[in-house]
N, C-alpha and C positions, 0 to 999 in steps of 0.2 A: 680537595687540597687541606691541607693544615696551616696555623698560624706558627707555626715553629720558623718558616721562612723570616717574618719582620722582626725577628726578636735582634735587635739592635740596631735593625735597618733605620735612618733618617728619611723621615716623611712627610711632607709640607702638602695641609690640607687648605685651602680655600672652603670659605663659608660654612667655617668648622663650629661656630655657633650657631647653625642654624637646625632645623628639626634633624636630618639627615646625617647631618656633620656630626651631631653631638653624638648620636649612636655609631657613626664611623670612630670618631675619636674614643669612644670607649673601647670598642673592638682592640683598635692598634695598643693602645695604653694598655689592656690588659695580654695583650701579646710581648710585650716588652718593645715595642718599638720608639724609636725619641721622635716625637710629633710636634709638628711645629704648629699651629696653625694661624690664618691671618682672615679676618673678616672683620665687617662691622660687630657692634653689641649684637647682642640675640634681637631678631627680628619681630619677637612677640614677648610681652609680657602677661602672665609667669611664660617663663621657658623651661626647656629642658638640661640644657647645658649649664645653667645656671640653679635650677632645680636640685640637679645632679651632681656639682659641684666638678663638673668636668674638667674644665680648666686646671683643675689643681693638680690632676698628674701629668699634665703637658704644657709646651710652651704656649701660650694664647697671646696674638698680637693682634690691636686694636687696628684693622685698618682696610683702604677702601681700594677696591679693585680697580676702579680708578684712575687711582695714584699710582701712576708707572714707576715713579722715583722711590715711593714707601715700599711699594711692591719688592721691588729690586733689591732694597736695603736689608728688605725680612729674607731675600734668597740667597745675598753671600754672607749672610750670618748664618743661617741653616746650613747651608751647603747639601741640599737633601739629593738624594738617591731617586728616590717615589715622590711622585707630585698627582695629585688628586685636586681637579679640577671642580668644586663643588657649589661656589657660589654664583647666585642668579636671586633674579627678581621671579620668583617662581608663581604665581597669582595671574592666572588668565584674566580676569576681569580688572586686578590691578592694573595692569598692561593698558586695557582700554581708556583707565582714568590717568596714568601717565605713562605713554609710552616712550617718552624722550628718556626717561631714568632707566626702564625696561632697555632699550638699544644698549644704552650708554654702558649699563651694567652687565648685559649678557655678550654684548658685542664687544664694544673697548675692553670689555673687562678679559674675554679670552686674546684677545689681539696683547694687554697688556701682561697677561699669564706666559703666555707663548714667548713674548720679547724678552722674558724674564729666564725661560728656557732656554732659549738661543743664544743667550748670557752666561751661563752657569755649568763647567764642565762637569759638574759631580751626577749631574742628572741621566740617570738608565732607564727612565720607566714614567709613562703619563698616560692620565687616563682623565679624560676631559665627559664629562659626565651632563648628558643631554636630556632627549625627552622622546617620550613616540610621539610626542604631537610637531616632530620634525618633517614631516611626511606634507605629499600634497594629498589631503584626505577627500578621498572620492566617495566614501559614505558605503568602501562594498563591504562583501560581508566575509571576504578573509583576510589574513592578516597581513598588516604590509615587509617588504624585505628590505635587505639593507641594501640593495640597489635600486631602489623604488625613487621617484622625485624628490627633491628635498623644495618644500615650500608651504611652509605653514602658514596658517589664513589670520590669525590676531596677532597683536604685537607678540605676545609673548614665545607664541610658537614658531614664529617668523624671526625671532631676533635669535632663536635653539637653532632653527637651520642653518642662518647665517654663523655662528659659534661654529656647527660643523665645516662651514667652507674656511673658516679662518684656521680651524685647525688643519686639513686637506692642505691649504695653499702654505704654511708655515713648515708643513710635512713636506712636500717636493720641493719648496725653496732652499730650505735651511737644513733638514733636517735628514737629508738624503744625500750620500756620496756621488762623485759622479760614474760610479759605476752601477747606481742605483739602487746599492743595499741601506738601510737604515741606519746613521749612526747610535738610535737608540730604541726601544720601543715604545710605539704612541698608538693611542687607540680612541674611537669616541664610543659612548654607552649608553644606550639610547632606550629606557626605562621606563615602564608603564607607571601607572597610578601607586602611589606607595601608601600603606596606614599604619600605625602603630604608636605607644603608648608614646604621651608627650606632644606629640602635636598640636599644638594650638594656634593654628594660623587660620586666618579668615576664609570663607569660602571654600572652604573643604567640607565634605560632607560629613564624613567620620568626626573632626574635630567639631561640626556641627554637630552633632550627636550627643557627643560626649556634655559637652557644656548645659546641653538639655537636659539630657538624664541626671547630670549634680543637681541642674537647679530643678529637676521634679517637674519638668515643662513637656509639652506635647513637641517633638522635633518637626521644624519645617523645613520639606523638601522641594528645592526652585524647580528641578528637574529630575524626576521619577524614570524617565525612560530611556535615556542616555547609558549607553553599554561602554565600558571602561575594561582594560585589562587590570583588577588590582589584585595587589601583593603584599606580605609585610617586608618593611622596610628592610629587615635584614636580609631577602632573598637577593635584593640588587648590588648591596652594599660586600655581602662578602663574594657576588661575581665581579667586582670591580676590583676587588683587591686580587680573585684569581686571575684577573687579565693581567693586572698589573705584574704578580708575579712571575707569571707566565714566560710574557713580551720581557722582562728584565731577563730572564733566563734565554730566550733566544726570540730574536725581534721580528720572525716569520710571524708569529701570534699575531702582530701589530691588525688593525683592523677596525671595521664598527661592527658593532654588535648588538642587537635588540635586544631586551632584557627583559620578561615579561613571565607571568603565570601561566599554566596550560587552559587551554579554550575553554574546561568547563568553568574556570574561575575567572570568565570576562563575562560581567554581568551588569544586568539593569541596577541602576541607582538604587531604586525602589528595591528590586530583591536584596543589595547590600545593608539596607535599611531595615528590613525585615529581620536579616540574619541577627544584625545588632540587638535590635530589639526583645528577640526571645533569648538572644544569649546575656543579655542584662538583667532583663526578667523585672519586677519591680512595679510592673501596671504599666509599662512605660508604650507610648504609641505616636504617631506620627501622620502627618497631613501633607497631603500635595496640595503645594501653592505655587504652581509655575508662574514665574511674573516672568517670560520674554527675557529680559535680560539680553545682552550681548550675544553676536554668535557664538557659538562653539561649538565642538564636531558633536554630534549625535551617538556614532556608531567609530569606534576606534578599536582594531586587533591589533596585533603583531605577531608577525611570524620569526620565531624561536629556535628554529633548525639550524640555521648557521652554529649558532653558541654550543646548540645540543652537538653538534656532528664533530665542532672541532675540540672542544673540554669534554665531552660526554656528562656536560650537566642537565638535572632537571630540577624543578622545584621539589623544596622539602616539606614545607609548611602550606595547604592549601585554602584555601579563602574561611573556611570555618575553624580553622584551628590558630588561623591571622587574627582573626573578631575575637577569639577567645585572649589572647595574649593582648589587644586592645583591651578589652573588658578589665581582665586582670590588674594591668597597670594604672589603669584609671580608677579605678577601685581604691587600691591601694591608696590612690593621691586623695581622692577623695575623703578616705577615713584616715589620713595622717599616717600612714603604713612608713615605711624605709622602701622608698621609692628606686632610690640608687640598687640596694640591696635586690629590687624586684627586676631592674634594668639588668644586671649583673647575672641575677638567675635565668633570664630569659636568651641573653648572649650564650651563656654555659647548655643551654636545652637546645639552641638551634646546631651549636655546637656538635652536639653528640649526635 
């Protein structure tokens, strides 16, 4: 794909102030899209969205996805052609601390978003971003496929499973003609763990590594043996844009898609930290301090053959390159460099 498709397109993004949302907005404004973002204030302090002044190039609306009237007002004003739903409470441990907020945001937020789409005639393409954790995890050795059972265990994972079902229900109930054809393109994208510069979230391994490295402290790893499909944040973002473009042109591309790295980049957390330590240098070390904690999956991989077969897609950056990009951005931030320019340069490198 090329980004030329998005020039002049009206794009509505929920969760634009978050880590993935900020990178997505930067890609789209670079492409010349008319971007409207709808989200609460950035969920972390500092935040990538604020540090890189992402909002300066777009229409940024402060609003809660739980507030249907407010979001619908934003929809009416934006008249979007393409809708990307990224807003979520995305932290597993936080979902144990506050399950009601997690379900309200991730489930009712999706209901509200879909109802806005239902009432907005301008929409031609919708992508709801969920997670690889939507599946009933049997801890088996092979990757989950899109037709596997949806039944996440913890409140976060389960709420995203519900978000998938909400999307399916609205598609079948409201977005399908009597002859069975879709009125417009609509898909869900189930991405694995993403890493990249500017992620300041708590309880995530790479942000924990970066914080410790900047403070020149030992990295504390709470579960070094869990296996996850790690990928640079730009990988799934460009997939979302690819899906949105293709189904805009042809609704038959609508569906559910796993978005993850090749199997060689499904690593144990401890191996990921080893790679980060090696790439960062400066005598950085880490320590295993397993804390028990709430239930989290130990082994999780995705089968992305549907995405590859449908679109001819394959990952561009392996885990080594992804960590190099994280370290590059993080050291630029630490040293007071131009992180906005660094962000733009990494996007340009990925496109090339």
